[in-house]
C-alpha positions in Angstrom: -48.0 -3.1 50.9 -47.1 -5.5 47.4 -48.3 -4.2 44.2 -51.1 -5.8 42.6 -50.5 -8.3 40.1 -52.2 -7.0 37.5 -50.6 -3.3 38.0 -46.8 -5.1 37.2 -48.0 -7.5 34.2 -49.0 -4.6 32.1 -46.3 -3.1 32.3 -43.9 -5.8 32.0 -46.0 -6.8 28.9 -45.5 -3.7 27.5 -41.7 -4.0 28.0 -41.7 -7.0 26.3 -43.8 -5.5 23.1 -41.8 -3.0 22.8 -38.5 -5.5 22.5 -40.3 -7.8 20.2 -41.3 -4.9 17.9 -37.7 -3.5 17.8 -36.6 -7.2 16.8 -39.2 -7.1 13.9 -38.4 -3.8 12.7 -34.7 -4.5 12.8 -35.4 -8.3 11.1 -37.6 -6.6 8.6 -34.7 -4.1 7.7 -32.0 -6.5 7.2 -34.5 -9.3 5.1 -35.1 -6.1 2.7 -31.7 -5.1 2.4 -30.1 -8.6 1.8 -32.9 -9.1 -0.8 -34.3 -6.4 -2.2 -30.1 -5.1 -2.6 -28.9 -8.3 -4.0 -27.6 -7.4 -7.3 -26.2 -4.6 -6.1 -24.3 -5.6 -3.5 -23.2 -8.9 -5.9 -22.1 -6.1 -8.8 -20.5 -4.0 -6.6 -17.9 -6.9 -4.8 -18.3 -9.5 -7.3 -15.1 -11.2 -5.0 -17.6 -11.2 -2.1 -20.0 -13.7 -3.8 -18.2 -15.6 -6.2 -15.0 -16.3 -3.9 -16.1 -15.7 0.0 -19.8 -17.0 0.1 -18.9 -19.8 -2.5 -16.1 -20.9 0.1 -18.7 -21.3 2.7 -21.2 -23.2 0.5 -18.9 -25.7 -0.9 -17.8 -26.7 2.6 -21.0 -27.3 3.6 -21.9 -29.3 0.8 -18.7 -31.1 1.2 -19.1 -32.0 4.6 -22.8 -33.4 3.6 -21.0 -35.8 0.7 -18.9 -37.1 3.7 -15.5 -35.3 3.2 -13.7 -34.1 6.2 -12.7 -30.6 6.7 -8.6 -30.3 6.1 -8.6 -34.0 5.5 -10.3 -34.0 2.1 -10.5 -30.5 1.5 -9.0 -27.2 2.3 -10.2 -24.9 5.1 -8.6 -21.5 6.7 -11.2 -21.7 9.8 -12.7 -23.8 12.6 -15.0 -26.5 10.9 -18.3 -25.1 13.1 -20.0 -22.8 10.1 -19.7 -25.6 7.4 -21.1 -28.3 9.5 -24.2 -26.3 10.9 -24.2 -25.3 7.1 -24.5 -28.7 6.0 -27.2 -29.7 8.8 -29.6 -27.0 7.7 -29.0 -28.1 4.1 -30.1 -31.6 5.3 -33.2 -30.0 6.9 -34.1 -27.8 4.3 -32.4 -28.5 0.9 -29.2 -27.3 -0.7 -30.1 -24.0 -2.0 -28.7 -20.3 -1.6 -31.9 -19.4 -0.6 -31.5 -21.8 2.4 -28.0 -20.0 3.3 -29.4 -16.6 3.4 -32.2 -17.6 5.8 -29.8 -18.8 7.8 -27.4 -16.2 7.5 -30.1 -13.5 8.2 -31.0 -15.3 11.6 -27.7 -15.3 12.6 -27.5 -11.4 11.9 -30.6 -11.0 13.9 -29.5 -13.1 17.0 -26.3 -11.0 16.7 -28.3 -7.9 17.0 -29.9 -8.9 19.9 -26.6 -10.5 21.3 -25.1 -6.9 21.1 -28.5 -6.2 23.3 -27.9 -8.2 25.9 -24.3 -7.4 26.1 -24.7 -3.5 25.9 -27.6 -4.0 29.0 -24.8 -5.2 31.2 -22.7 -1.3 30.9 -25.6 1.0 29.9 -29.6 1.0 30.9 -32.0 -0.8 28.9 -32.7 2.3 26.6 -29.1 3.5 26.0 -28.6 -0.5 24.8 -31.2 0.1 22.1 -28.3 2.4 20.3 -25.7 0.0 20.2 -28.4 -2.4 18.8 -29.4 -0.1 15.9 -26.2 0.6 14.9 -25.2 -3.2 14.7 -28.1 -3.6 12.7 -27.3 -0.9 10.1 -24.0 -2.1 10.1 -24.6 -5.4 9.6 -27.7 -5.1 7.0 -24.6 -3.3 4.8 -21.7 -5.8 5.1 -22.8 -8.0 2.1 -20.6 -11.1 3.1 -23.0 -14.0 3.5 -22.7 -16.7 5.5 -19.7 -15.2 7.1 -18.2 -17.1 9.7 -17.6 -14.1 12.0 -20.8 -13.5 12.5 -22.2 -16.9 14.6 -18.5 -16.9 16.4 -19.1 -12.7 17.5 -22.6 -14.4 18.1 -21.8 -16.9 20.8 -18.6 -14.7 22.3 -20.8 -11.9 23.2 -23.1 -14.1 24.9 -20.2 -15.6 26.8 -18.8 -12.1 27.5 -22.6 -11.3 29.0 -23.2 -14.7 31.3 -19.2 -13.9 32.4 -20.7 -10.5 33.9 -23.2 -12.3 35.3 -20.3 -13.9 37.4 -18.3 -11.0 38.5 -21.6 -9.5 39.8 -23.0 -12.6 41.7 -20.6 -15.2 41.6 -21.4 -18.3 40.6 -19.5 -21.6 39.0 -22.2 -22.6 37.0 -22.3 -18.9 34.9 -18.3 -19.3 34.6 -19.1 -23.0 33.1 -22.0 -21.8 30.3 -19.7 -18.6 29.6 -16.6 -21.0 29.0 -19.5 -23.5 26.9 -20.6 -20.4 25.1 -16.6 -19.3 24.2 -15.9 -23.0 22.8 -18.5 -22.8 21.0 -17.1 -19.6 19.5 -14.1 -21.6 18.7 -15.8 -23.8 17.1 -16.6 -21.3 14.7 -13.7 -19.1 14.9 -10.5 -20.1 16.7 -9.0 -16.7 16.5 -12.3 -15.2 18.4 -12.6 -18.0 20.5 -9.0 -17.0 21.5 -10.1 -12.7 21.8 -13.1 -14.2 24.2 -11.3 -16.7 25.8 -7.7 -14.1 26.8 -10.6 -11.0 27.8 -12.5 -13.4 29.9 -9.8 -14.5 32.0 -8.2 -10.8 32.2 -11.5 -9.3 33.7 -11.3 -12.4 36.4 -7.9 -11.3 37.2 -8.9 -7.9 37.8 -11.8 -8.5 39.5 -9.5 -11.3 42.0 -7.5 -8.6 42.7 -10.1 -5.8 42.9 -12.7 -7.3 45.1 -11.7 -7.8 48.6 -12.0 -11.0 49.3 -14.2 -12.1 53.3 -13.5 -15.4 54.8 -16.4 -18.1 54.3 -17.3 -19.7 57.8 -14.8 -22.1 57.5 -12.3 -20.0 57.0 -10.3 -17.5 59.7 -8.6 -15.4 57.0 -9.9 -14.7 53.2 -8.1 -16.6 50.4 -5.4 -15.2 48.7 -6.2 -13.5 45.2 -4.3 -16.0 42.9 -5.8 -18.9 45.0 -9.6 -16.9 44.5 -8.6 -16.4 40.6 -7.4 -20.2 39.9 -10.3 -21.6 41.9 -12.7 -19.1 40.0 -11.2 -20.1 36.4 -11.4 -23.7 36.5 -15.0 -23.4 35.7 -14.7 -21.5 33.0 -12.0 -23.8 31.7 -13.9 -26.7 32.5 -16.9 -25.4 30.0 -14.7 -24.7 27.3 -13.0 -28.2 27.5 -16.2 -29.9 27.5 -17.1 -28.0 24.4 -13.5 -28.8 22.4 -12.7 -31.5 23.7 -14.3 -33.9 21.1 -14.1 -32.2 18.1 -10.5 -31.5 18.9 -10.4 -35.6 19.2 -11.9 -35.9 16.7 -10.1 -33.8 14.2 -6.8 -35.5 15.8 -8.0 -39.0 15.0 -9.1 -38.7 11.4 -6.7 -35.5 10.1 -3.0 -35.6 9.4 -1.1 -32.9 12.1 0.4 -31.4 9.7 -2.9 -30.3 8.1 -4.2 -29.3 11.2 -1.1 -27.2 12.0 -1.6 -25.5 8.7 -4.8 -24.2 9.0 -5.0 -23.6 12.2 -1.4 -21.8 13.1 0.7 -21.9 10.0 -1.8 -20.2 7.5 -3.0 -17.7 9.9 0.2 -16.2 11.3 2.4 -16.4 7.8 0.6 -16.7 4.8 -2.6 -15.6 5.7 -1.2 -11.3 6.4 1.5 -11.7 3.1 -1.9 -12.8 0.7 -4.4 -10.3 2.8 -2.5 -7.4 4.9 -3.9 -4.6 3.6 -1.6 -0.6 4.5 -3.1 1.0 7.7 -4.7 4.1 7.2 -2.1 7.5 7.3 -3.1 8.8 10.5 -2.6 12.2 9.0 -4.1 11.4 5.3 -7.5 13.2 5.4 -6.1 16.2 6.8 -3.7 16.4 4.4 -6.1 15.7 1.5 -8.2 18.9 3.0 -5.5 21.3 2.7 -4.0 20.4 -0.7 -7.8 19.9 -2.2 -8.9 22.5 -5.0 -12.4 22.0 -4.3 -14.9 24.2 -2.3 -14.6 23.6 1.5 -17.9 22.3 1.7 -17.2 19.8 -1.1 -13.8 18.8 0.6 -15.6 18.3 4.0 -18.1 15.9 2.1 -15.5 14.1 0.3 -13.7 13.9 3.8 -16.8 12.4 5.6 -18.1 10.1 2.8 -15.3 8.9 0.6 -14.5 5.3 1.4 -10.6 5.7 2.2 -11.8 8.5 4.8 -14.1 5.8 6.2 -11.9 3.1 6.5 -9.8 5.9 8.1 -12.6 7.0 10.5 -13.1 3.7 11.4 -9.5 2.7 12.0 -8.3 5.3 13.6 -11.4 6.1 16.4 -11.3 2.8 17.6 -8.0 2.6 19.7 -8.9 6.3 21.1 -12.1 4.8 22.1 -10.7 1.9 23.6 -8.0 3.7 25.4 -10.1 5.7 26.9 -11.9 2.6 28.1 -8.8 1.2 29.8 -8.2 4.7 31.1 -11.5 5.0 32.9 -11.6 1.2 34.1 -8.0 1.9 35.6 -9.2 5.1 37.6 -12.6 4.0 38.9 -10.6 0.3 40.4 -7.6 2.8 41.8 -10.8 4.6 43.5 -13.4 2.1 44.2 -11.1 -0.7 45.4 -12.4 -0.4 49.0 -15.9 0.2 47.9 -16.2 -3.4 46.0 -20.0 -2.5 46.2 -19.1 0.2 43.9 -17.0 -1.9 41.3 -20.1 -3.5 39.8 -20.7 -0.6 37.1 -17.2 -1.1 36.3 -16.7 -4.9 35.2 -18.7 -4.4 32.2 -17.0 -1.6 30.6 -13.8 -3.3 31.8 -15.0 -6.8 29.4 -16.2 -5.1 26.8 -13.0 -2.2 26.1 -10.7 -5.9 26.3 -13.1 -7.3 24.2 -12.6 -4.1 21.4 -8.7 -4.1 21.5 -8.8 -8.1 20.8 -10.7 -8.1 18.2 -8.8 -5.1 16.6 -6.5 -7.3 16.1 -8.5 -8.2 12.5 -8.0 -5.1 11.4 -4.0 -4.8 12.1 -4.6 -8.2 9.5 -6.6 -6.7 7.1 -7.6 -3.1 7.4 -11.4 -2.6 5.7 -14.9 -2.1 6.6 -15.7 -5.5 7.0 -12.7 -6.4 9.1 -13.7 -3.4 11.5 -16.6 -4.1 11.9 -17.1 -6.4 15.2 -14.2 -4.7 17.0 -16.0 -1.1 15.6 -19.4 -2.4 17.0 -17.7 -3.3 21.0 -15.6 0.5 20.8 -19.1 1.8 20.1 -20.4 0.4 23.4 -17.5 1.5 25.3 -18.1 5.0 24.1 -21.9 4.3 25.2 -20.9 3.1 28.3 -18.3 6.0 29.4 -21.0 8.8 27.8 -23.6 7.5 30.2 -21.4 7.6 33.3 -19.7 11.1 32.2 -23.3 12.7 31.5 -24.3 11.6 34.7 -21.7 13.1 36.7 -22.2 16.7 37.3 -18.9 17.9 37.3 -18.3 16.1 33.9 -21.4 16.4 32.0 -20.5 19.7 29.8 -17.4 18.6 28.8 -18.7 15.5 28.2 -21.3 16.6 25.6 -18.5 18.8 23.9 -16.1 15.8 23.4 -19.3 13.9 22.2 -20.5 16.1 19.8 -16.8 16.3 18.7 -16.7 12.4 18.5 -20.2 12.4 16.5 -19.0 14.4 14.1 -16.1 12.2 13.1 -17.8 9.1 13.7 -21.7 9.5 12.3 -20.4 9.8 8.5 -18.3 5.7 8.9 -20.3 4.1 11.3 -23.9 5.5 10.8 -24.3 7.3 7.7 -22.0 5.6 5.1 -23.6 2.1 6.2 -26.8 3.3 5.3 -26.5 5.0 2.1 -25.0 1.9 1.5 -28.3 0.1 1.8 -29.8 3.1 0.6 -28.4 2.7 -2.6 -28.5 -1.4 -2.8 -32.7 -0.8 -2.4 -33.4 1.6 -5.2 -31.5 -0.5 -7.2 -33.7 -2.2 -9.9 -31.8 -3.3 -12.8 -31.6 -6.8 -12.6 -34.4 -9.2 -10.5 -32.6 -11.0 -8.3 -34.6 -14.2 -10.6 -33.8 -12.9 -13.8 -30.5 -14.9 -14.1 -30.9 -18.4 -12.5 -34.1 -19.3 -12.4 -33.6 -22.3 -13.7 -30.5 -23.1 -11.1 -32.0 -25.0 -8.5 -29.6 -24.2 -6.3 -29.7 -20.4 -7.4 -33.5 -20.7 -6.0 -33.8 -16.9 -7.2 -30.5 -15.4 -5.6 -28.7 -13.3 -8.0 -25.9 -14.5 -9.6 -24.0 -13.2 -13.0 -25.1 -13.9 -16.0 -21.8 -15.1 -17.6 -21.3 -17.6 -15.2 -25.1 -18.6 -15.2 -24.2 -19.3 -18.5 -21.4 -21.6 -18.4 -22.9 -23.2 -15.4 -25.7 -23.9 -17.8 -23.1 -25.2 -20.7 -21.3 -27.2 -18.1 -24.2 -28.9 -16.6 -25.2 -30.2 -19.8 -22.2 -31.9 -20.6 -21.5 -33.2 -17.5 -22.9 -36.1 -15.4 -24.2 -35.0 -12.2 -21.2 -36.6 -10.1 -18.3 -36.2 -12.5 -16.1 -33.5 -10.9 -14.5 -30.6 -12.5 -12.0 -27.9 -11.9 -13.0 -24.2 -11.7 -10.0 -21.9 -11.7 -8.9 -18.5 -12.4 -7.5 -17.2 -16.3 -4.3 -17.3 -14.7 -2.4 -19.1 -11.6 1.0 -17.3 -11.0 -0.7 -14.7 -9.3 -3.6 -14.8 -6.1 -6.4 -14.0 -7.3 -10.3 -14.4 -5.3 -11.6 -17.4 -7.5 -15.0 -18.6 -8.2 -16.0 -21.2 -5.5 -19.8 -20.3 -6.3 -18.8 -22.3 -9.7 -19.4 -25.7 -7.8 -22.3 -25.1 -5.3 -24.4 -23.9 -8.0 -23.2 -26.1 -11.1 -23.6 -29.3 -8.3 -20.8 -30.6 -9.5 -18.1 -31.7 -6.9 -14.4 -30.1 -7.1 -11.6 -32.3 -8.4 -9.3 -31.0 -6.2 -9.1 -30.1 -1.9 -9.0 -26.3 -2.6 -12.3 -24.6 -3.1 -10.4 -21.5 -2.0 -7.6 -21.3 -4.2 -5.8 -18.8 -1.3 -6.0 -21.3 1.1 -2.9 -23.3 -0.5 -1.9 -20.3 -1.7 -1.9 -21.5 -5.7 0.6 -19.5 -7.1 3.2 -21.6 -5.3 5.0 -24.7 -6.8 3.9 -27.0 -4.6 0.0 -25.8 -4.4 -0.2 -26.0 -8.1 2.1 -29.6 -8.4 -1.1 -31.0 -6.0 -4.1 -29.7 -8.1 -2.3 -31.0 -11.5 -2.0 -34.4 -9.4 -6.0 -34.3 -8.6 -6.8 -33.7 -12.2 -4.6 -36.3 -13.5 -6.5 -38.6 -10.6 -9.8 -37.9 -11.4 -9.3 -37.9 -14.8 -10.9 -34.3 -15.2 -12.5 -33.6 -18.6 -13.6 -30.5 -17.9 -11.6 -26.8 -17.1 -13.5 -23.7 -16.2 -11.3 -20.5 -15.9 -12.7 -17.3 -14.9 -11.2 -13.9 -15.3 -14.0 -11.9 -13.7 -11.2 -10.7 -10.8 -8.6 -10.7 -12.5 -7.6 -7.3 -12.3 -8.5 -7.0 -8.4 -4.8 -6.5 -7.4 -4.0 -5.3 -3.5 -0.3 -4.1 -1.8 0.2 -7.4 -0.7 0.5 -11.0 -2.2 -2.2 -10.5 -4.8 -0.5 -7.9 -6.4 2.9 -10.1 -6.7 3.4 -12.8 -9.9 4.9 -15.1 -9.0 6.0 -16.7 -12.2 4.9 -20.8 -11.7 3.2 -21.2 -14.3 3.2 -25.2 -13.9 -0.7 -25.0 -13.7 -1.4 -22.7 -16.9 0.9 -25.0 -19.1 -0.4 -28.1 -17.7 -4.2 -27.3 -19.0 -2.6 -25.5 -21.9 -0.9 -28.6 -23.2 -3.8 -31.1 -22.2 -6.9 -28.7 -23.0 -8.5 -27.4 -25.3 -10.7 -23.7 -25.2 -14.1 -24.6 -26.6 -16.4 -22.1 -25.4 -16.6 -18.6 -23.7 -19.1 -16.6 -21.7 -17.9 -13.3 -21.0 -14.9 -13.6 -18.4 -15.6 -17.2 -18.4 -13.8 -19.8 -21.0 -14.5 -23.5 -21.2 -11.6 -26.1 -21.5 -12.5 -30.3 -22.6 -9.7 -32.3 -22.1 -7.8 -33.3 -25.5 
């Protein structure tokens, strides 16, 4: 007997209401932390505010001004974020508040995409755990307008659609997965590569593991290789449909050498030397515990909640989880290859594990909490899938419970408690109101900026025409230091050079400094702003090694005179 419509619909309505409530709670949490914690985040990591966020804002403003990335200004990522933000600015105006609203929407959609992918691996109820974890981690990740967020969003959506194909093969689904992977590539070309390689690897496993069945027109089933090739074409076609127009446009208007540097040379060579951080020593926390003179309880607390040990836990737990996921997938494929119907539950963990391994490359380039975030979310999703299957098997239930307890003791401080404490501290910070220093600066629009920065911006605005180009550099340029790219955007003054991101051209080299000097001369720049805000930031990479190249510093010293100073900012006027 068919159930009455009135019996089914209320239940579905309740489910949708609960989903909407979960999304609303996540949105409210993200909004509160991002707004009320704004000043706290900026003061604790000035480089994240003036450099990382400033570069993205400037890229969008320059696109709106008619400039082309790579040709007219340096950009180390794919151009998707610059053009998306430019479109948002076109609709709602150019301000940091508009950019923050866009960032909030992207983060919320990313949390939802984590839930959708998790539902292909575990039950709807269990999928709430990765959703909650993603919300907690993204709230404490204070790098606004970070290109990874939209790239990861579309990458996870692509993976979700791809899993729909291996469970119910349809070329349209693979084509859609390729389209979404292409969109991810537009935001971050490395993310697009991670997604494509993972999905192709999954299709190889699928073509090998699922026993072929002949169609009515075939006397024998297709070979595995042919099945893979025929299934992979829609994925590649979708990818090409997205990327081909953009690639052709860039090839037509941007010199090939600039594209090669941005997409190949810089990420594979210069980026690692400039930003790489050493990996945490595997035994470092245990050595510290053994040598600590503090009480055992204090030593354990430091081990659990100290930042170096948080990075240690994030870094070393992920490959262990991913290895466990690969082992489970291998055993499951071996045991179930003769029973294709049982393979359906394998593909979700297989693809998420492959993605987690691919995204871990971010941490291999720079081992910190931000670059461990994407792979961390994926590894926790793998762990959720493994746990749900182990706990469902009576013979594995007890050892699985013990293993999960131990994993929780190691992982919870880094994955849950530390980001929650970070958000709590940000919410409790009340010494500076967000509108305190930049209320009269239209583009700041009540988003916190530094007092010295605001004073320097006002000084420059009063002495320059609206479209007069300026240059904002560092106190010294013989060492790689995060620069204040945000200054240009808030001051609403164009950059006289192609480098909003001074690292992208490696400003400590003679070639880049000579190029900047030529730009200053060609554009007859009257005003130069030098910032020492991040001058003390030293890392065990190229940031800590002066090159001795002082061409730019010498040029500014000979041709400009310091006329004003606001804290770490000095204002220089052409003589």
